MIBAVEX-244112 format. One record per atom (N, C-alpha, C): residue in one letter; z, y, x. Coordinates in steps of 0.1 Angstrom, whole numbers, plus 5000, padded with zeros to 4 digits. Layout:
aZYX/...
***
This chain:
m312733208585/m312833098574/m313733148563/n313433118551/n314233158540/n315233048536/y316433078535/y317432978532/y317832988517/d317932868511/d318232858497/d319732838495/l320432948495/l321932938495/l322533038486/p323633018480/p324333118472/p324933228481/p325333338476/p325833448484/p327233408491/e327833308486/e329133268493/e328933218507/l327633188511/l327433138525/l326133208529/t326233288540/t325133358545/t324633308559/v323333318562/v322833278575/v322033398580/t322433448592/t321633558598/t321133508612/a319933568615/a319233518627/a319333628638/d319533588650/d319433668662/d318733588673/g317433598673/g316633518682/g316833368679/p317233288688/p317433148685/p318833108680/i319733218678/i321033188673/i321133218658/r321733128651/r321933148636/r323433158634/t323833258627/t325333278624/t325533248609/v326233148607/v326633108593/v327933158590/c328033238579/c329233318576/c329733268562/i331033218562/i331633188549/i332033328543/n331533358531/n331433488526/n332133508512/r333433488512/r334333518501/r335533598506/p335333708513/p336433768520/p337633808511/d337333848499/d338433898490/d339333778486/e338733658487/e339533538483/e339933458496/l339833528508/l340133458520/l339233338523/n338033348518/n336933248520/n337433118514/a338233118504/a338532988497/a337332918492/v337232788492/v336032718489/v336032688473/n335032758467/n334832728453/n333632638451/k333132618439/k332032518437/k330732558444/p330232688443/p329032718450/p329132708465/l330332748470/l330432748485/l330532598490/h331232518482/h331232378486/h329832318486/w329032348476/w327632298476/w326932348488/a327132478491/a326432538502/a326732478516/l328032448517/l328532378530/l327932238531/a327632178520/a327032048521/a325532048523/n324832158520/n323432168520/n322832258531/v323632338537/v323132438547/v322632368560/w323132248563/w322832188576/w321432138577/r320932078566/r319532038567/r318632158567/q318932258561/q318132378561/q318132438575/l319232438582/l319332488596/l318532398605/a318632268603/a317832178611/a316332188610/a315932238598/a314532258595/a313932388601/d314932478605/d314532608611/d314032588625/r312832588627/r312232548641/r312532658652/e312932778648/e313332878658/e314732868662/a315532798654/a317032788657/a317332698668/k318232728677/k318732648688/k320232628688/v320932718682/v322432698682/v322932778670/v324132728665/v324732788653/v326132838656/i326432958651/i327833008652/i328333008637/l329532948635/l330132938622/l331433018621/t331433108612/t332633198612/t332933238597/g333933318595/g334333368582/g334233518581/a333933568569/a333933718567/a335333758565/g335633878569/g337033938567/g338033878576/r339233848571/r340333818580/r340733668580/a339933588573/a340133438573/a338833368577/f339033248582/f337933158584/f337633088570/s338633018566/s338632968552/s340032918548/a340532968537/a341932938533/a342032808525/g341032728526/g341032598519/g340432608505/g340832518496/g340132508483/g340632618474/d339632668466/d339932768456/d340832708445/l341932768442/l342932708433/l342432688419/d341632788414/d341032768400/d340132658400/w339232638410/w338332528410/w339032398411/i339932388420/i340732258422/i341432228409/t342032328403/t342832298390/t341932248379/s340632288379/s339732248369/s339532098369/f339732028381/f339531888382/f340531808374/l341631868371/l342731798363/l342131758349/d341231838344/d340631808331/d339131768331/d338631748343/d337231728345/d336931618356/p337131498352/p336931388363/p335531378369/v334531418361/v333231418366/v333031518378/a333631648376/a333531748386/a334431698398/r335531638395/r336431588406/r335631488415/d335031388409/d334331288416/d333131348424/e332431448418/e331331518425/e331831588437/s333031648436/s333531718447/s333831628459/i334331508456/i334631408466/i333331368473/r332231338465/r330931298470/r330431408479/e330531528474/e330031648482/e330831668495/g332131638494/g332931658506/g332531558516/a332231438512/a331731338522/a330431378528/q329631438520/q328331488525/q328431598535/i329431688533/i329731798543/i330031738557/i330931638557/i331231578570/i330131498576/e329431418568/e328231348573/e327131438579/e326831548571/e325831638576/e326231708589/l327431748590/l327931808602/l327831708614/l328131588612/l328131488623/l326731458628/r325731458618/r324431428622/r323531558625/f324131668624/f323331798626/f323031798641/p321731828644/p321231808658/p321631928667/l321832048662/l322032168671/l323532178674/p323932238685/p325332268688/p325832378678/v327132348674/v327732438665/v329032498672/i329132628672/i330332688677/i331132748666/a332332708663/a333132768653/a333932878659/a333732998654/a334433118658/a335533138647/v336733078649/v337733078639/v338533208640/n338233298631/n338733438631/n340033458624/g340433348617/g341733368609/g342133228604/p342933218594/p343433088589/p342232998586/a342332868591/a341432758588/a342232648582/v342132638568/v343032558561/v342332448553/g342832328553/g342132218545/g340732198550/l339832208540/l338432188544/l337932288555/g338432408554/g338132508564/g338532458578/g339732398579/g340132338592/g339232218596/s338832138586/s337932028590/s336632068595/i335932158589/i334632198594/i334732268608/a335932338610/a336132398623/a336232298634/v337132198631/v337432098641/v336232008644/l335431988634/l334231908636/l333031978643/s333232108646/s332232178653/s332232128668/d331132158675/d331032118689/d332032188698/v332232318696/v333132398703/v333932478693/v335232488695/v336132558686/v336832678693/l336332798691/l336932918696/l337832978686/m339132998689/m340033048679/m340633178683/s340633278674/s341333398676/s342833368679/e343433438688/e344833418691/e345733428679/t345233498668/t346033518656/t345733418645/a344733328648/a344333228638/a345233108639/y345133018629/y345832898629/y345032788620/l345432668623/l344932548615/l346032498606/a345732448595/a346732378586/a346032278577/d346632168574/d346132078564/d347332048554/p347332118543/p348432108533/p348232008522/h347231908524/h347031808514/h348331748509/v349131688518/v350331618514/v351231708506/a351331828510/a352231918504/a351931948489/v350631928486/v350231938472/v350031798465/g350531698471/g350431568465/g349131488467/l348431528477/l347131458480/l347031388493/v346231288494/v345931228507/v344931318514/a345131338527/a344231428535/a342931358538/g342231308527/g341031228529/g339831298535/d339631428532/d338531498539/d339031588550/g340231558555/g340831638565/g341431568577/g342631618581/g343131588594/g343531438595/a343831368584/a344231228586/a343131148592/a341831178590/a340731108596/a340431158610/f340431298612/f339831348624/f340931378635/w342031428632/w343031468642/w343431358652/p343631238647/p344031128656/p342931098666/l341731128664/l340631108673/l340631208684/l341231328681/l341031438690/l342331478698/g343431438692/g344731478698/g345731368696/p347031388701/p348031288700/p348431258686/i348431128683/i348731078670/i350131128665/l351131118674/l352531158670/l352531298665/r351931388673/r351931528669/r351131558657/s350031478655/s349131498643/s349931458631/r350731348632/r351531308620/r352431418615/q353131478625/q354131578621/q353431688613/y352331738618/y351631848611/y351031808598/l350531678597/l349931638585/l350931608574/y352031558578/y353131518569/y353731648563/t353831748571/t354531868566/t353531978561/g352331978566/g351432088563/g351632218570/d352532208581/d352832328589/d351632378596/r351632508598/r350532578605/r350532538620/i349332528626/i349132498640/i348632628646/p349432708653/p348932828660/p347832798669/a346932898672/a345732878680/a346132818694/a347132868701/a347432808714/a347832668713/t348632628703/t349032488701/t347832398697/a346832458690/a345632378686/a344832348699/v344832438708/v344132408721/v344932298729/e346232318729/e347132218736/e346932078730/l346732068717/l346631938710/l345231878711/g344231958715/g342831908716/g342131938703/l342632018694/l341932058681/l341132178682/a341232248694/a340432368696/a340032378711/s339032448714/s338532458728/s339232558736/q339332678731/q340032788738/q340332898728/t341232988732/t341533108724/t340833228729/s340633328720/s340133458724/s340933568717/s340933678722/s341533788715/s340733818702/p341333868692/p340633888679/p339333978681/e339434078690/e338334168692/e337234108700/d337534008708/d336533948717/d335933818711/l336433768700/l336133638695/l334633618693/l334033708685/l332533688682/l331733708695/a332133808703/a331333828716/a331433708725/d332633638725/d332733518733/d331833408727/a331833398714/a330933298707/a329533328710/q329133448710/q327733488712/q327333458727/r328133478736/r327833448750/r327633298752/l328533228746/l328433078748/l327133028740/a326833088729/a325633048721/a324433078729/q324433188736/q323233218745/q323033118756/r324233078762/r324132978772/r323532848767/f324032808755/f323532678749/f322032698746/a321632808741/a320232838737/a319332828749/a319832858761/a319032858773/a318932718779/q319632628774/q319632488780/q318332418774/p317832318782/p316732238777/p317132168763/a316432208753/a316832168739/a316932018737/e315931938742/e315931798740/e317131728746/a317431768759/a318531718766/a319831748759/l320031868755/l321231908748/l321431838735/q320431828727/q320531768714/q320831618715/a320131548725/a320331408727/a321831378732/t322331468740/t323631458745/t324631468733/k324431568725/k325231578713/k325231458704/r324031398702/r323831278694/r324731168700/v324631148713/v325431038719/v326931058717/v327431178720/v328831208718/v329231188704/n328431228694/n328831218680/n328831078675/m328130988683/m328230848679/m329630798679/y330430838689/y331830798690/y332530838677/l332330968673/l333031018661/l332530948649/s331230928647/s330730858635/s331330718634/q331330648645/q331730508644/q333230498641/a334030588648/a335430588646/a335830638632/l335030728626/l335430778613/l335030698602/a334130598604/a333530528593/a334630468583/g335530398589/g336630328581/g337630438575/p338230518584/p339130618579/p338630708568/m337330748570/m336830848560/m336630778546/q336130658546/q336030588533/q337330558526/a338330518534/a339630488529/a340330618525/g340130728532/g340730858529/g340230918516/f338930918514/f338330968502/f338730888490/a338730758491/a339230668480/a340630698477/a341530708487/a342930738484/a343130878478/e342330978483/e342431108478/e342131118463/v341131038458/v340731038444/v341930988436/v342630878441/v343730828434/v344830928433/t345130998443/t346231098443/t345831218435/m344531248433/m344131358425/m344531338410/q344731208407/q345131178393/q346631158391/s347431188401/s348831168400/s349531278393/d350631248386/d351431348380/d352031448390/e352431398402/e353031478412/e352031588417/h350831548419/h349831638423/h349631748413/k349531708400/k349331798389/k350431898389/a351631858390/a352831948389/a352832038401/r352531998413/r352632078424/r351432178424/l350332138420/l349132228420/l349332338410/l349832308398/l350032408387/l351132498392/a352132458399/a353232538403/a352732638414/i351832588423/i351232678433/i350332788427/r349532738417/r348632828410/r349432938403/a350532898396/a351332998388/a351933098398/k352433048409/k353033138419/k352033238425/a350733198426/a349733278432/a349233388423/r349533378410/r349133478400/r350133588398/
***
């Protein structure tokens, strides 16, 4: 099957296994406009691939995804149409992931920050390199974590611990992510993809209808629980995107990065 995607997101086939790779390694796989679009639209294309039975999601190079591309996010300060479109597309990413019928294994090979952390945690199984970490720095840049941990983490792990990491933006090391219920297990960096492949082969060998229906039932809990927090979170994030504090913090971070 031919996938209609930009080069920022690639899909490769190995029998029934599809590996989706976030492909901006020189930018630590930071999410720019074409990658954001691709993350919203790849799932229906994968679902239409009749030979596919399981998906591995990973990042090229040394990061899974370092969050939003600073230049793209900064452009929202002067372009409210693009800002609102990014919010709509962000909701689409989450919704498509939740309704996607095939099992998804996140092979988190490095930092998974912001949206990168969200798509990792929403996968069916989260394998993390021992050197990887999760982080949600929305609050630190003056934003509500509308498309991130504020909605998901309290469903998966202890609320008290989630609050601490959300309020500070601190990194969650791989072992701690497993302890909190935000990841399934850790692997050594050199074994991560092999471990993901082995698990993918086991999933691919299962009766497809039974596996997919089981996933659908499990995800009903997530979809129902997320309905209110997601809507509230995205609405609040839009408001904070227009705040002076967010603008000042974002511009300071961008200037420091240059």
